[in-house]
C-alpha positions in Angstrom: 152.4 86.7 112.7 150.7 90.0 111.8 151.2 89.3 108.1 149.4 86.0 108.5 146.5 87.7 110.4 146.2 90.5 107.6 146.3 87.6 104.9 143.5 85.6 106.7 141.5 88.8 107.0 141.8 89.6 103.4 140.7 86.1 102.4 137.8 86.3 104.8 136.6 89.6 103.3 136.9 88.1 99.8 134.7 85.1 100.8 132.1 87.2 102.4 132.0 89.5 99.3 131.6 86.3 97.0 128.9 84.9 99.2 126.9 88.2 99.1 127.5 88.4 95.3 126.3 84.8 94.9 123.0 85.5 97.0 122.4 88.7 95.0 122.8 86.8 91.7 120.5 83.9 92.8 117.9 86.3 94.0 118.0 88.2 90.7 118.2 85.1 88.3 115.9 82.8 90.3 113.9 84.7 92.5 110.6 86.7 92.2 110.1 90.4 91.4 106.8 92.4 91.5 106.0 95.6 89.6 103.2 97.5 87.7 103.1 98.6 84.2 100.3 101.1 83.1 99.5 101.1 79.5 97.5 103.9 77.9 94.8 102.5 75.5 94.0 103.9 72.1 90.3 103.4 72.9 90.7 105.4 76.1 91.6 104.6 79.7 94.6 102.7 81.0 95.4 99.0 81.3 96.9 98.4 84.6 99.2 95.3 84.6 100.3 94.0 88.1 103.2 91.7 87.1 105.0 88.9 89.1 108.1 87.7 87.5 109.4 84.3 88.6 112.3 82.2 87.3 114.2 79.1 88.0 117.2 77.2 86.3 114.8 76.0 83.5 112.6 78.9 82.4 110.8 82.0 83.7 107.3 83.1 84.1 105.3 86.3 84.0 102.1 86.3 86.0 99.9 89.2 85.2 96.7 90.6 86.7 94.9 92.9 84.3 92.7 95.7 85.5 91.2 98.4 83.1 90.7 101.9 84.4 88.1 103.9 82.5 87.1 107.2 84.0 86.2 106.6 87.5 85.6 102.8 87.3 88.1 99.9 87.5 87.2 96.5 85.7 89.1 93.4 86.7 89.8 91.6 83.3 91.6 88.5 84.9 95.0 87.0 84.6 97.6 86.1 82.0 100.6 83.7 82.2 103.7 83.9 79.8 106.1 81.0 80.1 109.6 81.3 78.7 108.7 84.4 76.5 108.5 88.1 77.2 105.0 89.5 77.7 103.7 92.4 75.5 104.1 95.5 77.4 102.2 97.6 74.9 99.1 95.3 74.9 96.0 97.1 73.5 92.3 96.5 74.2 90.0 96.0 71.2 86.5 97.4 71.1 83.7 95.4 69.1 80.2 96.2 69.7 79.5 96.1 73.3 82.6 94.0 74.0 86.1 95.1 75.2 88.6 92.5 74.1 92.0 91.6 75.6 94.4 89.1 74.0 96.7 87.4 76.4 98.3 84.0 77.2 97.6 81.1 79.3 99.5 78.1 80.5 102.4 76.7 78.3 101.9 79.5 75.7 98.2 79.0 74.9 96.1 81.9 73.8 93.5 83.4 76.0 91.1 86.0 74.6 89.1 87.8 77.4 85.9 89.6 76.2 84.3 91.9 78.7 80.8 93.6 78.4 81.5 96.6 80.7 78.0 97.8 80.8 76.4 94.4 81.7 79.6 93.4 83.8 79.8 90.1 81.9 83.1 88.5 81.0 83.9 85.5 78.8 87.2 83.8 78.3 88.1 81.9 75.2 91.2 79.6 75.3 92.8 78.4 72.1 95.4 75.6 72.4 96.5 72.7 70.1 94.1 70.5 71.9 90.9 72.9 71.5 91.8 73.2 67.9 92.0 69.5 67.2 88.7 68.9 69.0 86.8 71.7 67.1 84.2 70.4 64.5 85.4 72.8 62.0 89.0 71.3 62.2 88.0 67.7 62.5 85.7 68.2 59.2 88.9 69.1 57.3 90.6 65.8 58.2 94.0 67.6 58.7 96.8 65.2 59.8 98.3 66.6 63.0 100.0 64.7 65.8 98.4 66.3 68.9 100.5 64.6 71.5 103.8 65.2 69.7 105.7 68.3 70.2 106.5 70.9 69.0 103.5 72.8 68.4 102.5 76.5 68.9 99.6 78.9 68.6 99.9 82.7 68.2 97.9 85.6 67.2 98.7 86.5 63.6 96.4 89.5 63.3 93.2 91.0 64.5 90.6 92.4 62.1 87.3 94.0 63.4 85.7 91.1 65.4 88.0 88.4 64.1 91.2 86.9 65.5 93.5 85.0 63.1 95.5 82.4 64.8 98.6 80.7 63.3 98.8 77.2 64.3 101.9 75.2 63.7 101.9 71.5 64.3 103.8 68.3 63.7 102.8 65.9 61.1 105.5 63.2 61.4 106.1 61.0 64.4 109.6 60.0 63.4 110.9 63.5 61.9 110.6 66.6 64.3 111.3 68.8 61.2 108.2 67.8 59.4 105.8 70.6 60.5 102.8 72.2 58.9 100.8 75.5 59.6 97.4 76.8 59.1 95.8 80.2 59.6 92.5 79.8 61.6 90.0 82.4 61.8 87.9 82.9 65.0 84.8 85.2 65.2 83.4 86.9 68.1 79.8 85.8 69.1 78.4 89.1 69.9 75.9 87.6 72.4 78.0 85.3 74.5 81.3 86.8 74.0 82.8 83.6 72.9 85.3 83.3 70.0 84.3 80.5 67.7 86.4 78.8 64.8 85.1 79.7 61.4 87.6 79.0 58.7 90.9 77.4 58.1 93.4 78.2 55.5 96.9 77.1 54.4 99.9 79.3 54.5 102.4 79.1 51.6 105.6 79.4 53.9 106.2 76.1 55.7 107.6 76.5 59.2 111.2 75.6 60.1 111.6 74.0 63.5 114.9 75.7 64.5 113.5 79.2 63.7 110.2 78.7 65.5 110.9 76.6 68.6 114.5 77.5 69.4 
């Protein structure tokens, strides 16, 4: 009888430990986590990133609230959202004329460029997505074939030179074949009055994208 009790007790302990382990795993894998990252800036000051990490069985998100500490002042730059990718924990601000510029991401991997005039306390956000690209008059004037409603498509910052952002836009050109992709390098230039980034030029890239390497 005592052996039966000991056996039942051991099984009960194993079940309790298993339940606790499952709860810990679910909270870690599918829960929320908050933390702060302080990034020292090459232009001076500190970019304070208050991060909320959230995940489910499909994907994960980083919701980031950016604040810029410079001397005794704190400037609220706004928010960024990263979906299914890791965020840039070494992100640097860029200085151009009277604007301080922060590149980040918005919903569904779209690019958001935040320009902040610290002296005038004026802020401007420019969102760059496949939809905004295809509606721009510079793009439509080129008559480039792109299937806006068809996935996959992606935008990413290729490089930053002075007051210009160069965006690599990868898009689908064939409704039947998902592997038929094309890519363009698009130049956006800062409007030093409004703080907006406007499309200027579009150029072809020699290397054609491969679906499995870019989107998988």
